[in-house]
C-alpha positions in Angstrom: 0.0 0.0 0.0 1.4 3.4 -0.9 2.7 5.5 2.0 0.5 8.4 3.2 1.6 11.9 2.4 2.8 14.0 5.3 0.5 16.8 4.0 -2.6 14.9 5.0 -4.7 16.3 7.8 -8.4 16.3 8.8 -9.3 19.0 6.2 -7.4 17.3 3.4 -9.0 13.9 4.2 -12.4 15.6 4.1 -11.7 17.0 0.6 -10.6 13.6 -0.6 -13.7 12.0 0.9 -15.8 14.5 -1.1 -14.1 13.4 -4.3 -15.1 9.8 -3.6 -18.6 10.9 -2.6 -19.0 12.9 -5.9 -17.8 10.0 -8.0 -20.3 7.6 -6.3 -23.1 10.1 -6.5 -22.5 10.5 -10.3 -22.4 6.7 -10.5 -19.0 6.6 -12.1 -16.8 3.6 -11.6 -13.2 4.3 -10.4 -11.7 3.5 -13.8 -14.2 5.7 -15.7 -13.8 8.6 -13.3 -10.0 8.3 -13.4 -10.1 8.3 -17.2 -12.3 11.5 -17.1 -9.7 13.2 -14.9 -6.6 12.0 -16.8 -5.5 9.9 -13.8 -4.6 6.3 -13.3 -6.9 4.2 -11.1 -4.1 4.0 -8.5 -3.8 7.8 -8.5 -7.5 8.3 -8.0 -7.6 5.7 -5.3 -4.8 7.4 -3.4 -6.9 10.6 -3.4 -10.2 8.9 -2.5 -8.6 6.9 0.3 -6.8 10.0 1.8 -3.3 8.8 1.1 -2.4 12.0 -0.9 -4.1 15.4 -0.9 -6.0 16.8 -3.8 -3.9 19.1 -6.0 -5.1 22.3 -7.5 -5.0 21.2 -11.2 -7.0 18.1 -10.5 -9.5 19.8 -8.2 -10.1 22.6 -10.7 -10.6 20.0 -13.5 -13.1 18.1 -11.3 -15.1 21.3 -10.7 -15.0 22.3 -14.3 -15.7 18.9 -15.8 -18.7 18.1 -13.5 -20.0 21.6 -12.8 -19.0 21.3 -9.1 -18.8 24.4 -6.9 -15.3 25.0 -5.6 -16.6 26.0 -2.2 -18.2 22.6 -1.8 -15.1 20.7 -2.8 -12.9 22.8 -0.5 -15.1 23.3 2.5 -18.1 21.0 2.1 -20.6 23.9 2.0 -23.6 23.9 -0.4 -24.3 24.4 -3.2 -22.6 21.2 -4.3 -23.0 21.9 -8.0 -22.5 25.2 -10.0 -18.9 25.9 -11.1 -17.8 29.5 -10.7 -15.8 30.7 -13.8 -12.8 32.6 -12.6 -9.8 34.3 -14.0 -8.4 36.9 -11.6 -6.2 35.9 -8.7 -4.0 37.4 -6.1 -1.3 34.9 -7.3 -1.0 32.5 -10.2 -2.7 29.1 -9.6 0.2 26.7 -9.5 -1.2 23.3 -10.5 0.7 21.4 -7.8 -0.3 23.3 -4.8 -3.1 21.9 -2.7 -6.6 22.6 -3.9 -7.6 23.7 -0.5 -4.8 26.2 -0.4 -5.6 27.5 -3.9 -9.2 28.0 -2.8 -8.3 29.8 0.4 -5.7 32.1 -1.2 -7.2 32.7 -4.7 -10.7 31.5 -5.2 -12.7 31.9 -2.0 -13.4 35.6 -2.2 -14.6 35.5 -5.8 -16.6 32.3 -5.4 -18.5 33.5 -2.3 -19.1 37.0 -3.9 -20.7 35.4 -7.0 -22.7 33.0 -4.9 -24.1 35.9 -2.9 -25.0 37.8 -6.0 -26.7 34.8 -7.6 -28.6 34.0 -4.3 -29.8 37.7 -4.2 -31.1 37.5 -7.8 -32.9 34.3 -7.0 -34.2 35.5 -3.7 -32.9 32.5 -1.8 -30.1 31.5 0.6 -26.7 30.6 -1.0 -27.2 27.0 0.2 -30.4 26.6 -1.8 -28.9 27.7 -5.2 -29.6 25.1 -8.0 -27.5 24.8 -11.1 -30.4 25.3 -13.4 -31.5 28.6 -11.7 -28.0 29.8 -11.2 -27.1 29.6 -14.9 -30.2 31.6 -15.8 -29.2 34.5 -13.6 -25.4 34.4 -14.0 -24.3 38.0 -13.2 -22.9 40.0 -16.1 -19.1 40.5 -16.1 -18.3 37.1 -14.4 -14.8 36.3 -15.4 -14.0 33.3 -17.5 -11.5 30.6 -16.8 -8.0 31.8 -17.1 -5.9 30.8 -20.1 -3.7 28.4 -18.1 -6.7 26.5 -16.9 -8.2 26.3 -20.4 -4.8 25.1 -21.7 -4.8 22.4 -19.0 -8.4 21.3 -19.8 -7.8 21.2 -23.5 -4.6 19.2 -23.1 -6.3 16.8 -20.7 -9.2 16.3 -23.1 -7.1 15.7 -26.1 -5.0 13.2 -24.1 -8.1 11.4 -23.0 -9.5 11.1 -26.5 -6.3 10.0 -28.2 -5.8 7.4 -25.5 -9.2 5.9 -26.4 -8.9 5.8 -30.2 -6.8 3.6 -32.5 -3.7 5.3 -34.1 -5.2 5.1 -37.6 -7.9 7.5 -36.5 -5.6 10.2 -35.1 -5.6 12.2 -38.4 -9.4 12.1 -38.5 -9.5 13.2 -34.9 -7.2 16.2 -35.4 -9.0 17.1 -38.6 -12.2 17.3 -36.6 -10.5 19.6 -34.0 -9.2 21.9 -36.7 -12.6 21.9 -38.4 -14.2 22.9 -35.1 -11.7 25.7 -34.7 -12.4 27.0 -38.2 -16.2 26.8 -37.5 -15.7 28.8 -34.3 -13.6 31.5 -36.1 -16.2 31.7 -38.9 -19.1 32.0 -36.4 -17.4 34.7 -34.3 -15.4 36.5 -37.0 -16.6 40.0 -36.0 -15.8 39.9 -32.3 -12.5 38.1 -33.1 -11.6 40.8 -35.7 -12.5 43.5 -33.2 -10.4 41.8 -30.5 -7.4 41.5 -32.9 -7.6 45.2 -33.9 -7.8 46.3 -30.2 -4.9 44.0 -29.3 -2.9 45.4 -32.2 -3.6 49.0 -31.2 -2.5 48.3 -27.6 0.8 46.8 -28.8 1.5 49.9 -30.9 1.1 52.3 -28.0 4.3 54.3 -27.7 6.3 53.9 -24.6 7.3 56.6 -22.2 9.7 59.2 -23.6 13.4 58.4 -23.0 
């Protein structure tokens, strides 16, 4: 049996227990859940059984992939579902720090602020927010996932997919990806052109006089 990490404490064990509870509630087997997270079964088991703490990258991916609220995973407080999209931080989200630490230091203020705004619009307590209602009243200006998180998610998704298809279909798979990218650019060509122009203007701004 793998040796327990010295980082484990009561809080980290509770976070790990919630990962197991989530998987069981979603009716995923360990192998299927591990595959969805880009982990081996042994790695997932080490988290679920409290041998190692949940790291930030994996915790963020769990929340993003299954629409889980970060506060629930970090602290066990409702609502259980409703992922809070987030970009700003007081410090970069290093993937290998503990998820609980990343939540406390970077996510907690933004997550709780948004939950309070959503609850106010719904006329209910934060604990009674449902995913369906929350997405209908998402406040304007809510930040999106930062680029590093998106890159991680995309990389993990591509890795999952290529691991489950035969090599002779790789070209077809990547052709489909590039086709989706072209369709996206065609659909949103106007906002993309505007963004490119604004970005170009900002890069051309003269610096301070020497």
